[in-house]
KEKOL-702741 format. One record per residue: residue in one letter; x, y, z of N, C-alpha, C in turn; residue number from 1. Coordinates in Angstrom, 3 decimals, m for minus. Example, Ala and Ser with C-alpha at 12.3 -4.5 7.8 and 13.67 -1.06 7.14 Angstrom:
KEKOL-702741
+------+----------+----------+----------+----------+----------+----------+----------+----------+----------+-----+
: code :   n_east :  n_north :     n_up :  ca_east : ca_north :    ca_up :   c_east :  c_north :     c_up : pos :
+------+----------+----------+----------+----------+----------+----------+----------+----------+----------+-----+
:    a :   13.190 :   m5.690 :    7.800 :   12.300 :   m4.500 :    7.800 :   13.200 :   m3.300 :    7.800 :   1 :
:    s :   12.850 :   m2.250 :    7.080 :   13.670 :   m1.060 :    7.140 :   12.900 :    0.030 :    7.870 :   2 :
+------+----------+----------+----------+----------+----------+----------+----------+----------+----------+-----+
END
This chain:
KEKOL-702741
+------+----------+----------+----------+----------+----------+----------+----------+----------+----------+-----+
: code :   n_east :  n_north :     n_up :  ca_east : ca_north :    ca_up :   c_east :  c_north :     c_up : pos :
+------+----------+----------+----------+----------+----------+----------+----------+----------+----------+-----+
:    m :    1.311 :   m1.300 :    0.143 :    0.104 :    0.053 :    0.073 :    0.688 :    1.031 :   m0.202 :   1 :
:    r :    1.676 :    1.111 :    0.719 :    2.265 :    2.693 :    1.005 :    3.462 :    2.831 :   m0.163 :   2 :
:    n :    3.499 :    1.886 :   m0.474 :    4.706 :    1.876 :   m2.103 :    3.924 :    2.560 :   m3.266 :   3 :
:    s :    2.180 :    2.337 :   m3.353 :    1.171 :    2.757 :   m4.963 :    1.225 :    3.931 :   m4.353 :   4 :
:    r :    0.741 :    4.285 :   m2.683 :    0.671 :    5.860 :   m3.084 :    1.466 :    6.461 :   m3.106 :   5 :
:    a :    3.234 :    6.243 :   m2.987 :    4.557 :    6.934 :   m3.892 :    5.209 :    6.644 :   m5.011 :   6 :
:    t :    4.274 :    5.800 :   m5.619 :    3.912 :    6.103 :   m7.332 :    3.120 :    6.970 :   m7.930 :   7 :
:    t :    1.756 :    7.095 :   m7.265 :    0.436 :    7.445 :   m7.592 :    0.909 :    9.108 :   m7.151 :   8 :
:    s :    1.005 :    9.846 :   m6.258 :    0.982 :   10.351 :   m6.371 :    2.808 :   11.896 :   m7.214 :   9 :
:    p :    3.628 :   11.129 :   m8.064 :    4.267 :   11.967 :   m8.673 :    3.583 :   11.495 :  m10.129 :  10 :
:    l :    2.797 :   10.346 :  m10.361 :    2.703 :   10.581 :  m11.806 :    1.425 :   10.913 :  m11.875 :  11 :
:    s :    0.463 :   11.244 :  m10.863 :   m0.563 :   12.222 :  m10.923 :   m0.298 :   13.493 :  m10.708 :  12 :
:    l :    0.633 :   14.215 :  m10.140 :    1.651 :   15.736 :  m10.467 :    2.411 :   14.895 :  m12.338 :  13 :
:    a :    2.671 :   14.518 :  m12.622 :    3.209 :   14.318 :  m13.593 :    2.643 :   14.681 :  m14.672 :  14 :
:    k :    1.001 :   14.682 :  m14.673 :    0.061 :   14.858 :  m16.174 :   m0.414 :   15.428 :  m15.832 :  15 :
:    a :   m0.399 :   16.231 :  m14.277 :   m0.630 :   17.600 :  m14.703 :   m0.038 :   18.797 :  m15.127 :  16 :
:    y :    1.079 :   18.679 :  m15.250 :    2.644 :   19.434 :  m15.242 :    3.093 :   18.626 :  m17.200 :  17 :
:    r :    2.287 :   17.878 :  m17.676 :    2.784 :   17.578 :  m18.832 :    1.582 :   18.383 :  m19.787 :  18 :
:    h :    0.754 :   19.045 :  m19.660 :    0.428 :   19.604 :  m20.648 :    1.299 :   21.241 :  m20.539 :  19 :
:    s :    2.101 :   21.562 :  m19.777 :    3.327 :   22.575 :  m19.575 :    4.147 :   22.786 :  m20.603 :  20 :
:    n :    4.542 :   20.896 :  m21.106 :    4.953 :   21.037 :  m21.746 :    4.939 :   20.654 :  m23.302 :  21 :
:    i :    3.685 :   20.489 :  m23.312 :    3.226 :   21.458 :  m25.022 :    2.242 :   22.288 :  m25.233 :  22 :
:    g :    2.554 :   23.268 :  m23.930 :    2.253 :   24.580 :  m24.572 :    3.567 :   25.282 :  m24.587 :  23 :
:    s :    4.611 :   24.294 :  m24.281 :    6.146 :   25.386 :  m24.366 :    5.786 :   25.004 :  m26.482 :  24 :
:    l :    4.651 :   24.093 :  m26.311 :    6.063 :   23.432 :  m28.137 :    5.107 :   24.689 :  m28.844 :  25 :
:    q :    3.800 :   24.627 :  m28.330 :    2.863 :   25.902 :  m29.050 :    2.949 :   27.211 :  m29.555 :  26 :
:    a :    3.988 :   27.411 :  m28.118 :    3.644 :   29.142 :  m28.188 :    5.466 :   29.058 :  m29.014 :  27 :
:    v :    6.254 :   28.197 :  m29.635 :    6.850 :   28.582 :  m30.182 :    6.396 :   28.728 :  m31.711 :  28 :
:    p :    6.764 :   29.747 :  m32.420 :    6.263 :   31.103 :  m33.244 :    6.134 :   30.206 :  m34.913 :  29 :
:    i :    5.074 :   30.122 :  m35.479 :    5.255 :   29.395 :  m36.698 :    5.031 :   29.273 :  m37.660 :  30 :
:    g :    6.031 :   30.949 :  m37.370 :    7.275 :   31.276 :  m39.101 :    9.043 :   31.141 :  m38.375 :  31 :
:    q :    8.892 :   30.069 :  m37.584 :   10.231 :   29.213 :  m36.802 :    9.892 :   28.272 :  m37.937 :  32 :
:    e :    8.838 :   27.969 :  m37.456 :    8.771 :   25.775 :  m38.425 :    8.959 :   26.655 :  m40.215 :  33 :
:    q :    8.243 :   27.635 :  m40.506 :    7.996 :   27.991 :  m41.702 :    9.225 :   28.243 :  m42.251 :  34 :
:    a :    9.823 :   28.996 :  m41.119 :   12.253 :   29.125 :  m41.527 :   12.661 :   27.691 :  m41.539 :  35 :
:    a :   12.432 :   27.515 :  m40.767 :   13.181 :   25.790 :  m41.035 :   12.861 :   24.603 :  m42.221 :  36 :
:    a :   11.398 :   25.080 :  m42.342 :   10.691 :   24.440 :  m43.883 :   11.415 :   24.680 :  m45.378 :  37 :
:    s :   11.578 :   26.252 :  m45.125 :   12.053 :   26.931 :  m46.002 :   13.463 :   26.438 :  m46.071 :  38 :
:    l :   14.567 :   26.389 :  m45.504 :   15.761 :   25.764 :  m45.817 :   16.271 :   24.674 :  m45.816 :  39 :
:    g :   14.539 :   24.153 :  m45.748 :   15.519 :   21.868 :  m46.254 :   15.099 :   22.251 :  m45.224 :  40 :
:    l :   14.841 :   21.663 :  m44.930 :   15.410 :   20.710 :  m42.706 :   14.283 :   19.965 :  m42.906 :  41 :
:    s :   14.606 :   18.620 :  m42.222 :   13.698 :   17.006 :  m42.247 :   12.488 :   18.126 :  m41.070 :  42 :
:    f :   11.646 :   17.005 :  m40.762 :   11.079 :   17.017 :  m39.246 :   12.030 :   17.142 :  m38.459 :  43 :
:    w :   12.650 :   16.316 :  m38.559 :   13.380 :   16.290 :  m36.632 :   14.572 :   17.225 :  m36.675 :  44 :
:    r :   14.831 :   17.146 :  m38.254 :   16.102 :   18.657 :  m37.912 :   15.711 :   19.568 :  m37.342 :  45 :
:    s :   14.518 :   19.905 :  m38.178 :   14.306 :   21.304 :  m37.894 :   13.932 :   21.105 :  m36.058 :  46 :
:    m :   13.049 :   19.716 :  m35.647 :   12.975 :   20.024 :  m34.061 :   14.493 :   20.525 :  m33.641 :  47 :
:    q :   15.102 :   19.710 :  m33.972 :   16.552 :   19.385 :  m33.181 :   16.775 :   20.908 :  m32.990 :  48 :
:    h :   17.455 :   20.953 :  m34.361 :   17.595 :   22.875 :  m34.010 :   17.047 :   23.300 :  m34.466 :  49 :
:    v :   15.724 :   23.953 :  m33.880 :   14.974 :   25.292 :  m34.190 :   14.293 :   25.116 :  m33.468 :  50 :
:    i :   12.893 :   24.266 :  m33.178 :   11.533 :   24.345 :  m33.005 :   11.952 :   24.495 :  m30.842 :  51 :
:    l :   12.483 :   22.811 :  m30.671 :   13.524 :   22.623 :  m28.938 :   13.970 :   23.338 :  m27.865 :  52 :
:    p :   15.019 :   24.100 :  m29.297 :   15.515 :   24.774 :  m28.518 :   14.846 :   26.413 :  m27.687 :  53 :
:    h :   13.629 :   26.276 :  m28.581 :   12.992 :   27.770 :  m28.243 :   11.860 :   27.135 :  m27.257 :  54 :
:    a :   11.542 :   26.308 :  m27.321 :   10.462 :   25.363 :  m26.365 :   11.490 :   24.818 :  m25.156 :  55 :
:    l :   12.402 :   24.684 :  m25.226 :   13.388 :   24.832 :  m23.205 :   13.612 :   25.860 :  m23.285 :  56 :
:    r :   14.037 :   26.969 :  m23.421 :   13.509 :   27.980 :  m22.774 :   12.440 :   28.696 :  m22.307 :  57 :
:    m :   12.319 :   28.445 :  m23.111 :   10.341 :   29.033 :  m22.465 :   10.105 :   27.732 :  m21.457 :  58 :
:    v :   10.420 :   25.699 :  m21.383 :    9.900 :   25.370 :  m20.093 :   10.213 :   25.175 :  m18.733 :  59 :
:    i :   11.126 :   25.717 :  m18.918 :   12.624 :   25.282 :  m17.759 :   11.920 :   25.391 :  m16.091 :  60 :
:    p :   11.856 :   27.281 :  m16.729 :   11.651 :   27.487 :  m15.693 :   10.060 :   27.507 :  m14.230 :  61 :
:    g :    9.625 :   27.004 :  m16.031 :    8.105 :   25.638 :  m15.508 :    8.181 :   24.812 :  m14.739 :  62 :
:    l :    9.263 :   23.990 :  m15.522 :    9.516 :   22.739 :  m15.099 :   10.628 :   22.989 :  m13.951 :  63 :
:    v :   11.669 :   22.962 :  m13.278 :   11.907 :   23.547 :  m11.811 :   11.592 :   22.916 :  m11.212 :  64 :
:    n :   10.229 :   24.215 :   m9.980 :    9.181 :   23.011 :   m8.679 :    9.655 :   21.736 :   m8.975 :  65 :
:    p :    8.476 :   21.415 :  m10.475 :    8.270 :   20.190 :  m10.512 :    9.060 :   18.981 :  m10.534 :  66 :
:    a :   10.445 :   19.662 :  m10.666 :   11.109 :   18.278 :  m11.005 :   11.849 :   18.559 :   m9.331 :  67 :
:    i :   12.158 :   19.128 :   m8.755 :   12.290 :   18.833 :   m7.565 :   11.594 :   17.916 :   m6.258 :  68 :
:    d :   10.215 :   18.386 :   m6.492 :    9.585 :   17.744 :   m5.801 :    9.217 :   16.140 :   m7.164 :  69 :
:    f :    8.844 :   15.942 :   m7.566 :    9.641 :   14.366 :   m8.533 :   10.783 :   13.531 :   m7.104 :  70 :
:    l :   11.499 :   14.535 :   m7.276 :   12.986 :   13.664 :   m6.949 :   13.041 :   12.989 :   m5.626 :  71 :
:    l :   12.104 :   15.057 :   m4.827 :   12.122 :   14.138 :   m3.300 :   11.458 :   13.498 :   m3.486 :  72 :
:    a :    9.711 :   13.724 :   m3.919 :    8.723 :   12.522 :   m3.479 :    9.546 :   11.354 :   m4.312 :  73 :
:    t :   10.416 :   10.931 :   m4.856 :   10.422 :    8.848 :   m4.633 :   11.389 :    9.045 :   m4.809 :  74 :
:    s :   13.611 :    9.490 :   m5.120 :   14.385 :    8.909 :   m4.528 :   14.719 :    9.100 :   m3.267 :  75 :
:    l :   13.982 :   10.383 :   m2.387 :   14.369 :   10.449 :   m1.075 :   13.547 :    9.602 :   m0.659 :  76 :
:    f :   12.172 :    9.615 :   m0.766 :   11.824 :    9.078 :   m0.393 :   11.494 :    7.095 :   m0.192 :  77 :
:    a :   11.827 :    6.623 :   m1.561 :   12.975 :    5.765 :   m1.176 :   14.652 :    5.572 :   m0.974 :  78 :
:    l :   15.089 :    6.100 :   m0.674 :   16.517 :    6.150 :   m0.469 :   16.256 :    5.690 :    0.930 :  79 :
:    i :   16.476 :    7.311 :    1.215 :   15.921 :    6.730 :    3.426 :   14.359 :    6.287 :    4.301 :  80 :
:    r :   13.491 :    6.499 :    2.877 :   12.545 :    5.967 :    4.358 :   11.806 :    7.041 :    4.330 :  81 :
:    i :   12.106 :    8.276 :    4.164 :   11.591 :    9.282 :    4.896 :   10.432 :    9.573 :    6.029 :  82 :
:    i :    9.438 :    8.885 :    5.561 :    8.584 :    8.922 :    6.062 :    8.161 :    7.901 :    7.196 :  83 :
:    d :    9.160 :    6.831 :    7.354 :    8.952 :    5.751 :    8.653 :   10.488 :    7.034 :    9.167 :  84 :
:    i :   10.783 :    7.648 :    9.269 :   12.267 :    8.602 :    9.427 :   11.271 :    9.389 :   10.769 :  85 :
:    l :   10.290 :    9.877 :    9.784 :    9.212 :   11.251 :   10.590 :    8.287 :   10.745 :   11.502 :  86 :
:    n :    8.050 :    9.581 :   11.168 :    7.209 :    9.099 :   12.236 :    7.083 :    8.504 :   13.298 :  87 :
:    a :    8.811 :    8.539 :   12.900 :    9.203 :    8.174 :   14.797 :    9.512 :    9.014 :   15.313 :  88 :
:    a :   10.629 :   10.367 :   14.537 :   10.448 :   11.377 :   15.320 :    9.087 :   11.291 :   16.190 :  89 :
:    n :    7.510 :   11.791 :   15.423 :    7.056 :   11.921 :   15.360 :    6.282 :   11.250 :   17.218 :  90 :
:    a :    6.695 :   10.562 :   16.937 :    6.613 :    9.159 :   18.132 :    7.044 :    9.514 :   18.729 :  91 :
:    a :    8.641 :    9.470 :   18.811 :    9.749 :   10.631 :   19.779 :    9.648 :   11.465 :   20.185 :  92 :
:    a :    8.762 :   12.131 :   19.432 :    8.474 :   13.895 :   20.655 :    7.562 :   14.217 :   21.163 :  93 :
:    s :    6.451 :   12.658 :   21.517 :    5.191 :   12.358 :   22.862 :    6.387 :   12.004 :   23.906 :  94 :
:    d :    6.964 :   11.261 :   23.576 :    8.498 :   10.938 :   24.948 :    9.777 :   11.872 :   25.090 :  95 :
:    p :    9.321 :   12.263 :   26.615 :   10.394 :   12.678 :   26.755 :   11.950 :   12.258 :   26.848 :  96 :
:    n :   11.665 :   10.658 :   26.839 :   12.922 :   10.350 :   27.661 :   13.938 :    9.442 :   25.317 :  97 :
:    r :   12.754 :   10.297 :   24.614 :   13.145 :    9.555 :   22.958 :   13.237 :   11.117 :   23.029 :  98 :
:    l :   13.612 :   12.053 :   23.397 :   13.361 :   13.701 :   22.683 :   15.258 :   13.725 :   21.451 :  99 :
:    g :   16.236 :   13.066 :   22.583 :   16.713 :   13.272 :   21.799 :   16.694 :   12.840 :   20.375 : 100 :
:    f :   16.713 :   11.284 :   19.990 :   16.031 :   10.646 :   18.662 :   15.505 :   11.912 :   18.248 : 101 :
:    y :   14.399 :   12.808 :   18.976 :   13.609 :   13.836 :   17.291 :   14.423 :   14.558 :   17.129 : 102 :
:    k :   15.260 :   15.112 :   17.877 :   16.378 :   16.424 :   17.309 :   17.175 :   16.094 :   15.927 : 103 :
:    k :   17.329 :   14.353 :   16.242 :   18.210 :   14.237 :   15.427 :   18.238 :   13.211 :   13.890 : 104 :
:    a :   16.222 :   12.869 :   14.321 :   15.855 :   12.562 :   12.915 :   16.142 :   14.257 :   12.574 : 105 :
:    f :   15.038 :   15.176 :   12.490 :   14.783 :   16.607 :   11.615 :   16.681 :   17.306 :   11.575 : 106 :
:    s :   17.323 :   17.011 :   11.954 :   18.579 :   18.257 :   12.488 :   19.544 :   17.011 :   10.350 : 107 :
:    t :   18.846 :   15.687 :   10.917 :   19.651 :   14.728 :    9.913 :   18.826 :   15.445 :    8.333 : 108 :
:    l :   17.615 :   14.580 :    8.437 :   16.298 :   15.256 :    7.334 :   16.677 :   16.651 :    6.865 : 109 :
:    a :   17.155 :   17.874 :    7.350 :   16.280 :   18.943 :    6.450 :   17.257 :   18.830 :    5.707 : 110 :
:    p :   19.026 :   18.620 :    5.944 :   20.078 :   19.455 :    5.319 :   19.888 :   18.417 :    3.765 : 111 :
:    i :   20.026 :   17.255 :    4.175 :   19.705 :   16.021 :    3.170 :   18.912 :   16.434 :    2.077 : 112 :
:    s :   17.390 :   16.826 :    2.216 :   16.629 :   17.840 :    1.751 :   17.695 :   19.288 :    0.564 : 113 :
:    f :   17.394 :   19.794 :    1.575 :   17.625 :   21.090 :    1.828 :   19.097 :   20.997 :    0.103 : 114 :
:    a :   20.083 :   20.332 :    0.333 :   21.419 :   19.671 :   m0.186 :   21.077 :   19.480 :   m1.896 : 115 :
:    i :   19.824 :   18.354 :   m1.225 :   18.492 :   18.019 :   m2.947 :   18.224 :   18.454 :   m3.765 : 116 :
:    g :   17.631 :   19.374 :   m3.504 :   16.444 :   20.576 :   m4.301 :   17.437 :   21.714 :   m4.112 : 117 :
:    y :   18.014 :   21.996 :   m3.474 :   19.286 :   23.394 :   m3.983 :   19.704 :   23.039 :   m5.040 : 118 :
:    g :   20.829 :   21.580 :   m4.105 :   21.201 :   21.598 :   m6.505 :   20.633 :   21.695 :   m7.383 : 119 :
:    h :   19.887 :   20.349 :   m7.170 :   19.229 :   21.010 :   m8.141 :   17.497 :   22.239 :   m8.989 : 120 :
:    s :   18.099 :   22.767 :   m8.514 :   17.360 :   24.196 :   m8.422 :   18.698 :   24.643 :   m9.135 : 121 :
:    r :   20.527 :   25.057 :   m8.558 :   21.265 :   25.832 :   m8.614 :   21.563 :   25.031 :  m10.284 : 122 :
:    y :   21.106 :   23.674 :  m10.723 :   21.247 :   22.922 :  m12.002 :   20.880 :   23.945 :  m12.672 : 123 :
:    s :   18.987 :   24.164 :  m12.746 :   17.820 :   24.309 :  m13.615 :   18.515 :   25.974 :  m13.827 : 124 :
:    l :   18.859 :   26.393 :  m13.237 :   19.060 :   27.958 :  m12.504 :   20.666 :   27.737 :  m14.165 : 125 :
:    w :   21.521 :   27.549 :  m13.993 :   22.619 :   27.125 :  m14.925 :   22.024 :   26.375 :  m16.139 : 126 :
:    l :   21.891 :   26.185 :  m16.485 :   20.895 :   25.260 :  m17.540 :   19.714 :   26.218 :  m18.317 : 127 :
:    e :   19.534 :   26.769 :  m17.167 :   18.489 :   28.092 :  m17.691 :   18.963 :   29.480 :  m18.987 : 128 :
:    n :   20.227 :   29.771 :  m17.491 :   21.079 :   30.914 :  m17.823 :   21.971 :   30.492 :  m19.739 : 129 :
:    r :   21.886 :   29.404 :  m19.752 :   23.154 :   28.517 :  m20.564 :   21.891 :   28.151 :  m22.286 : 130 :
:    l :   20.998 :   28.173 :  m21.652 :   19.660 :   27.767 :  m22.729 :   19.596 :   29.803 :  m23.693 : 131 :
:    s :   20.079 :   30.071 :  m22.431 :   18.758 :   31.726 :  m23.351 :   20.386 :   32.925 :  m23.723 : 132 :
:    r :   21.704 :   31.815 :  m23.472 :   22.917 :   32.701 :  m24.062 :   22.397 :   31.915 :  m25.716 : 133 :
:    a :   22.560 :   30.926 :  m25.578 :   22.618 :   29.818 :  m26.937 :   21.490 :   30.437 :  m28.179 : 134 :
:    g :   21.224 :   31.183 :  m28.455 :   19.985 :   31.780 :  m28.957 :   20.644 :   33.388 :  m29.110 : 135 :
:    q :   21.324 :   33.779 :  m28.732 :   22.289 :   35.453 :  m28.853 :   23.700 :   35.270 :  m29.615 : 136 :
:    h :   23.757 :   34.034 :  m30.970 :   24.470 :   33.197 :  m31.278 :   25.447 :   35.517 :  m31.859 : 137 :
+------+----------+----------+----------+----------+----------+----------+----------+----------+----------+-----+
END
């Protein structure tokens, strides 16, 4: 039961964010497609060199938060079983004899979650800046 909840949540979020990907492809001006066709580029070449670079520049800022959510909801939960640790920490909070475990659990999980989320957001910012410079030949 626990694993099904862990996979259902990211999948339902993925369905919601899929429309932003489609919207970014539709936001590329039709003139770009026509220019690629006039240069004699095939469909796949025009997608590779013209359409997708424009679409990626538009979609990356909107996908940073969902990507961080997916990352934290799947790999971190599977790796260290954060739900079990948090439940144990909450149970320890009600027991004065185990208060030390409560503090250790949260002080261990907070930096791990922060490091993963911060590293991913910095990489996304770097990628966004790199893609924005790519169109300024």
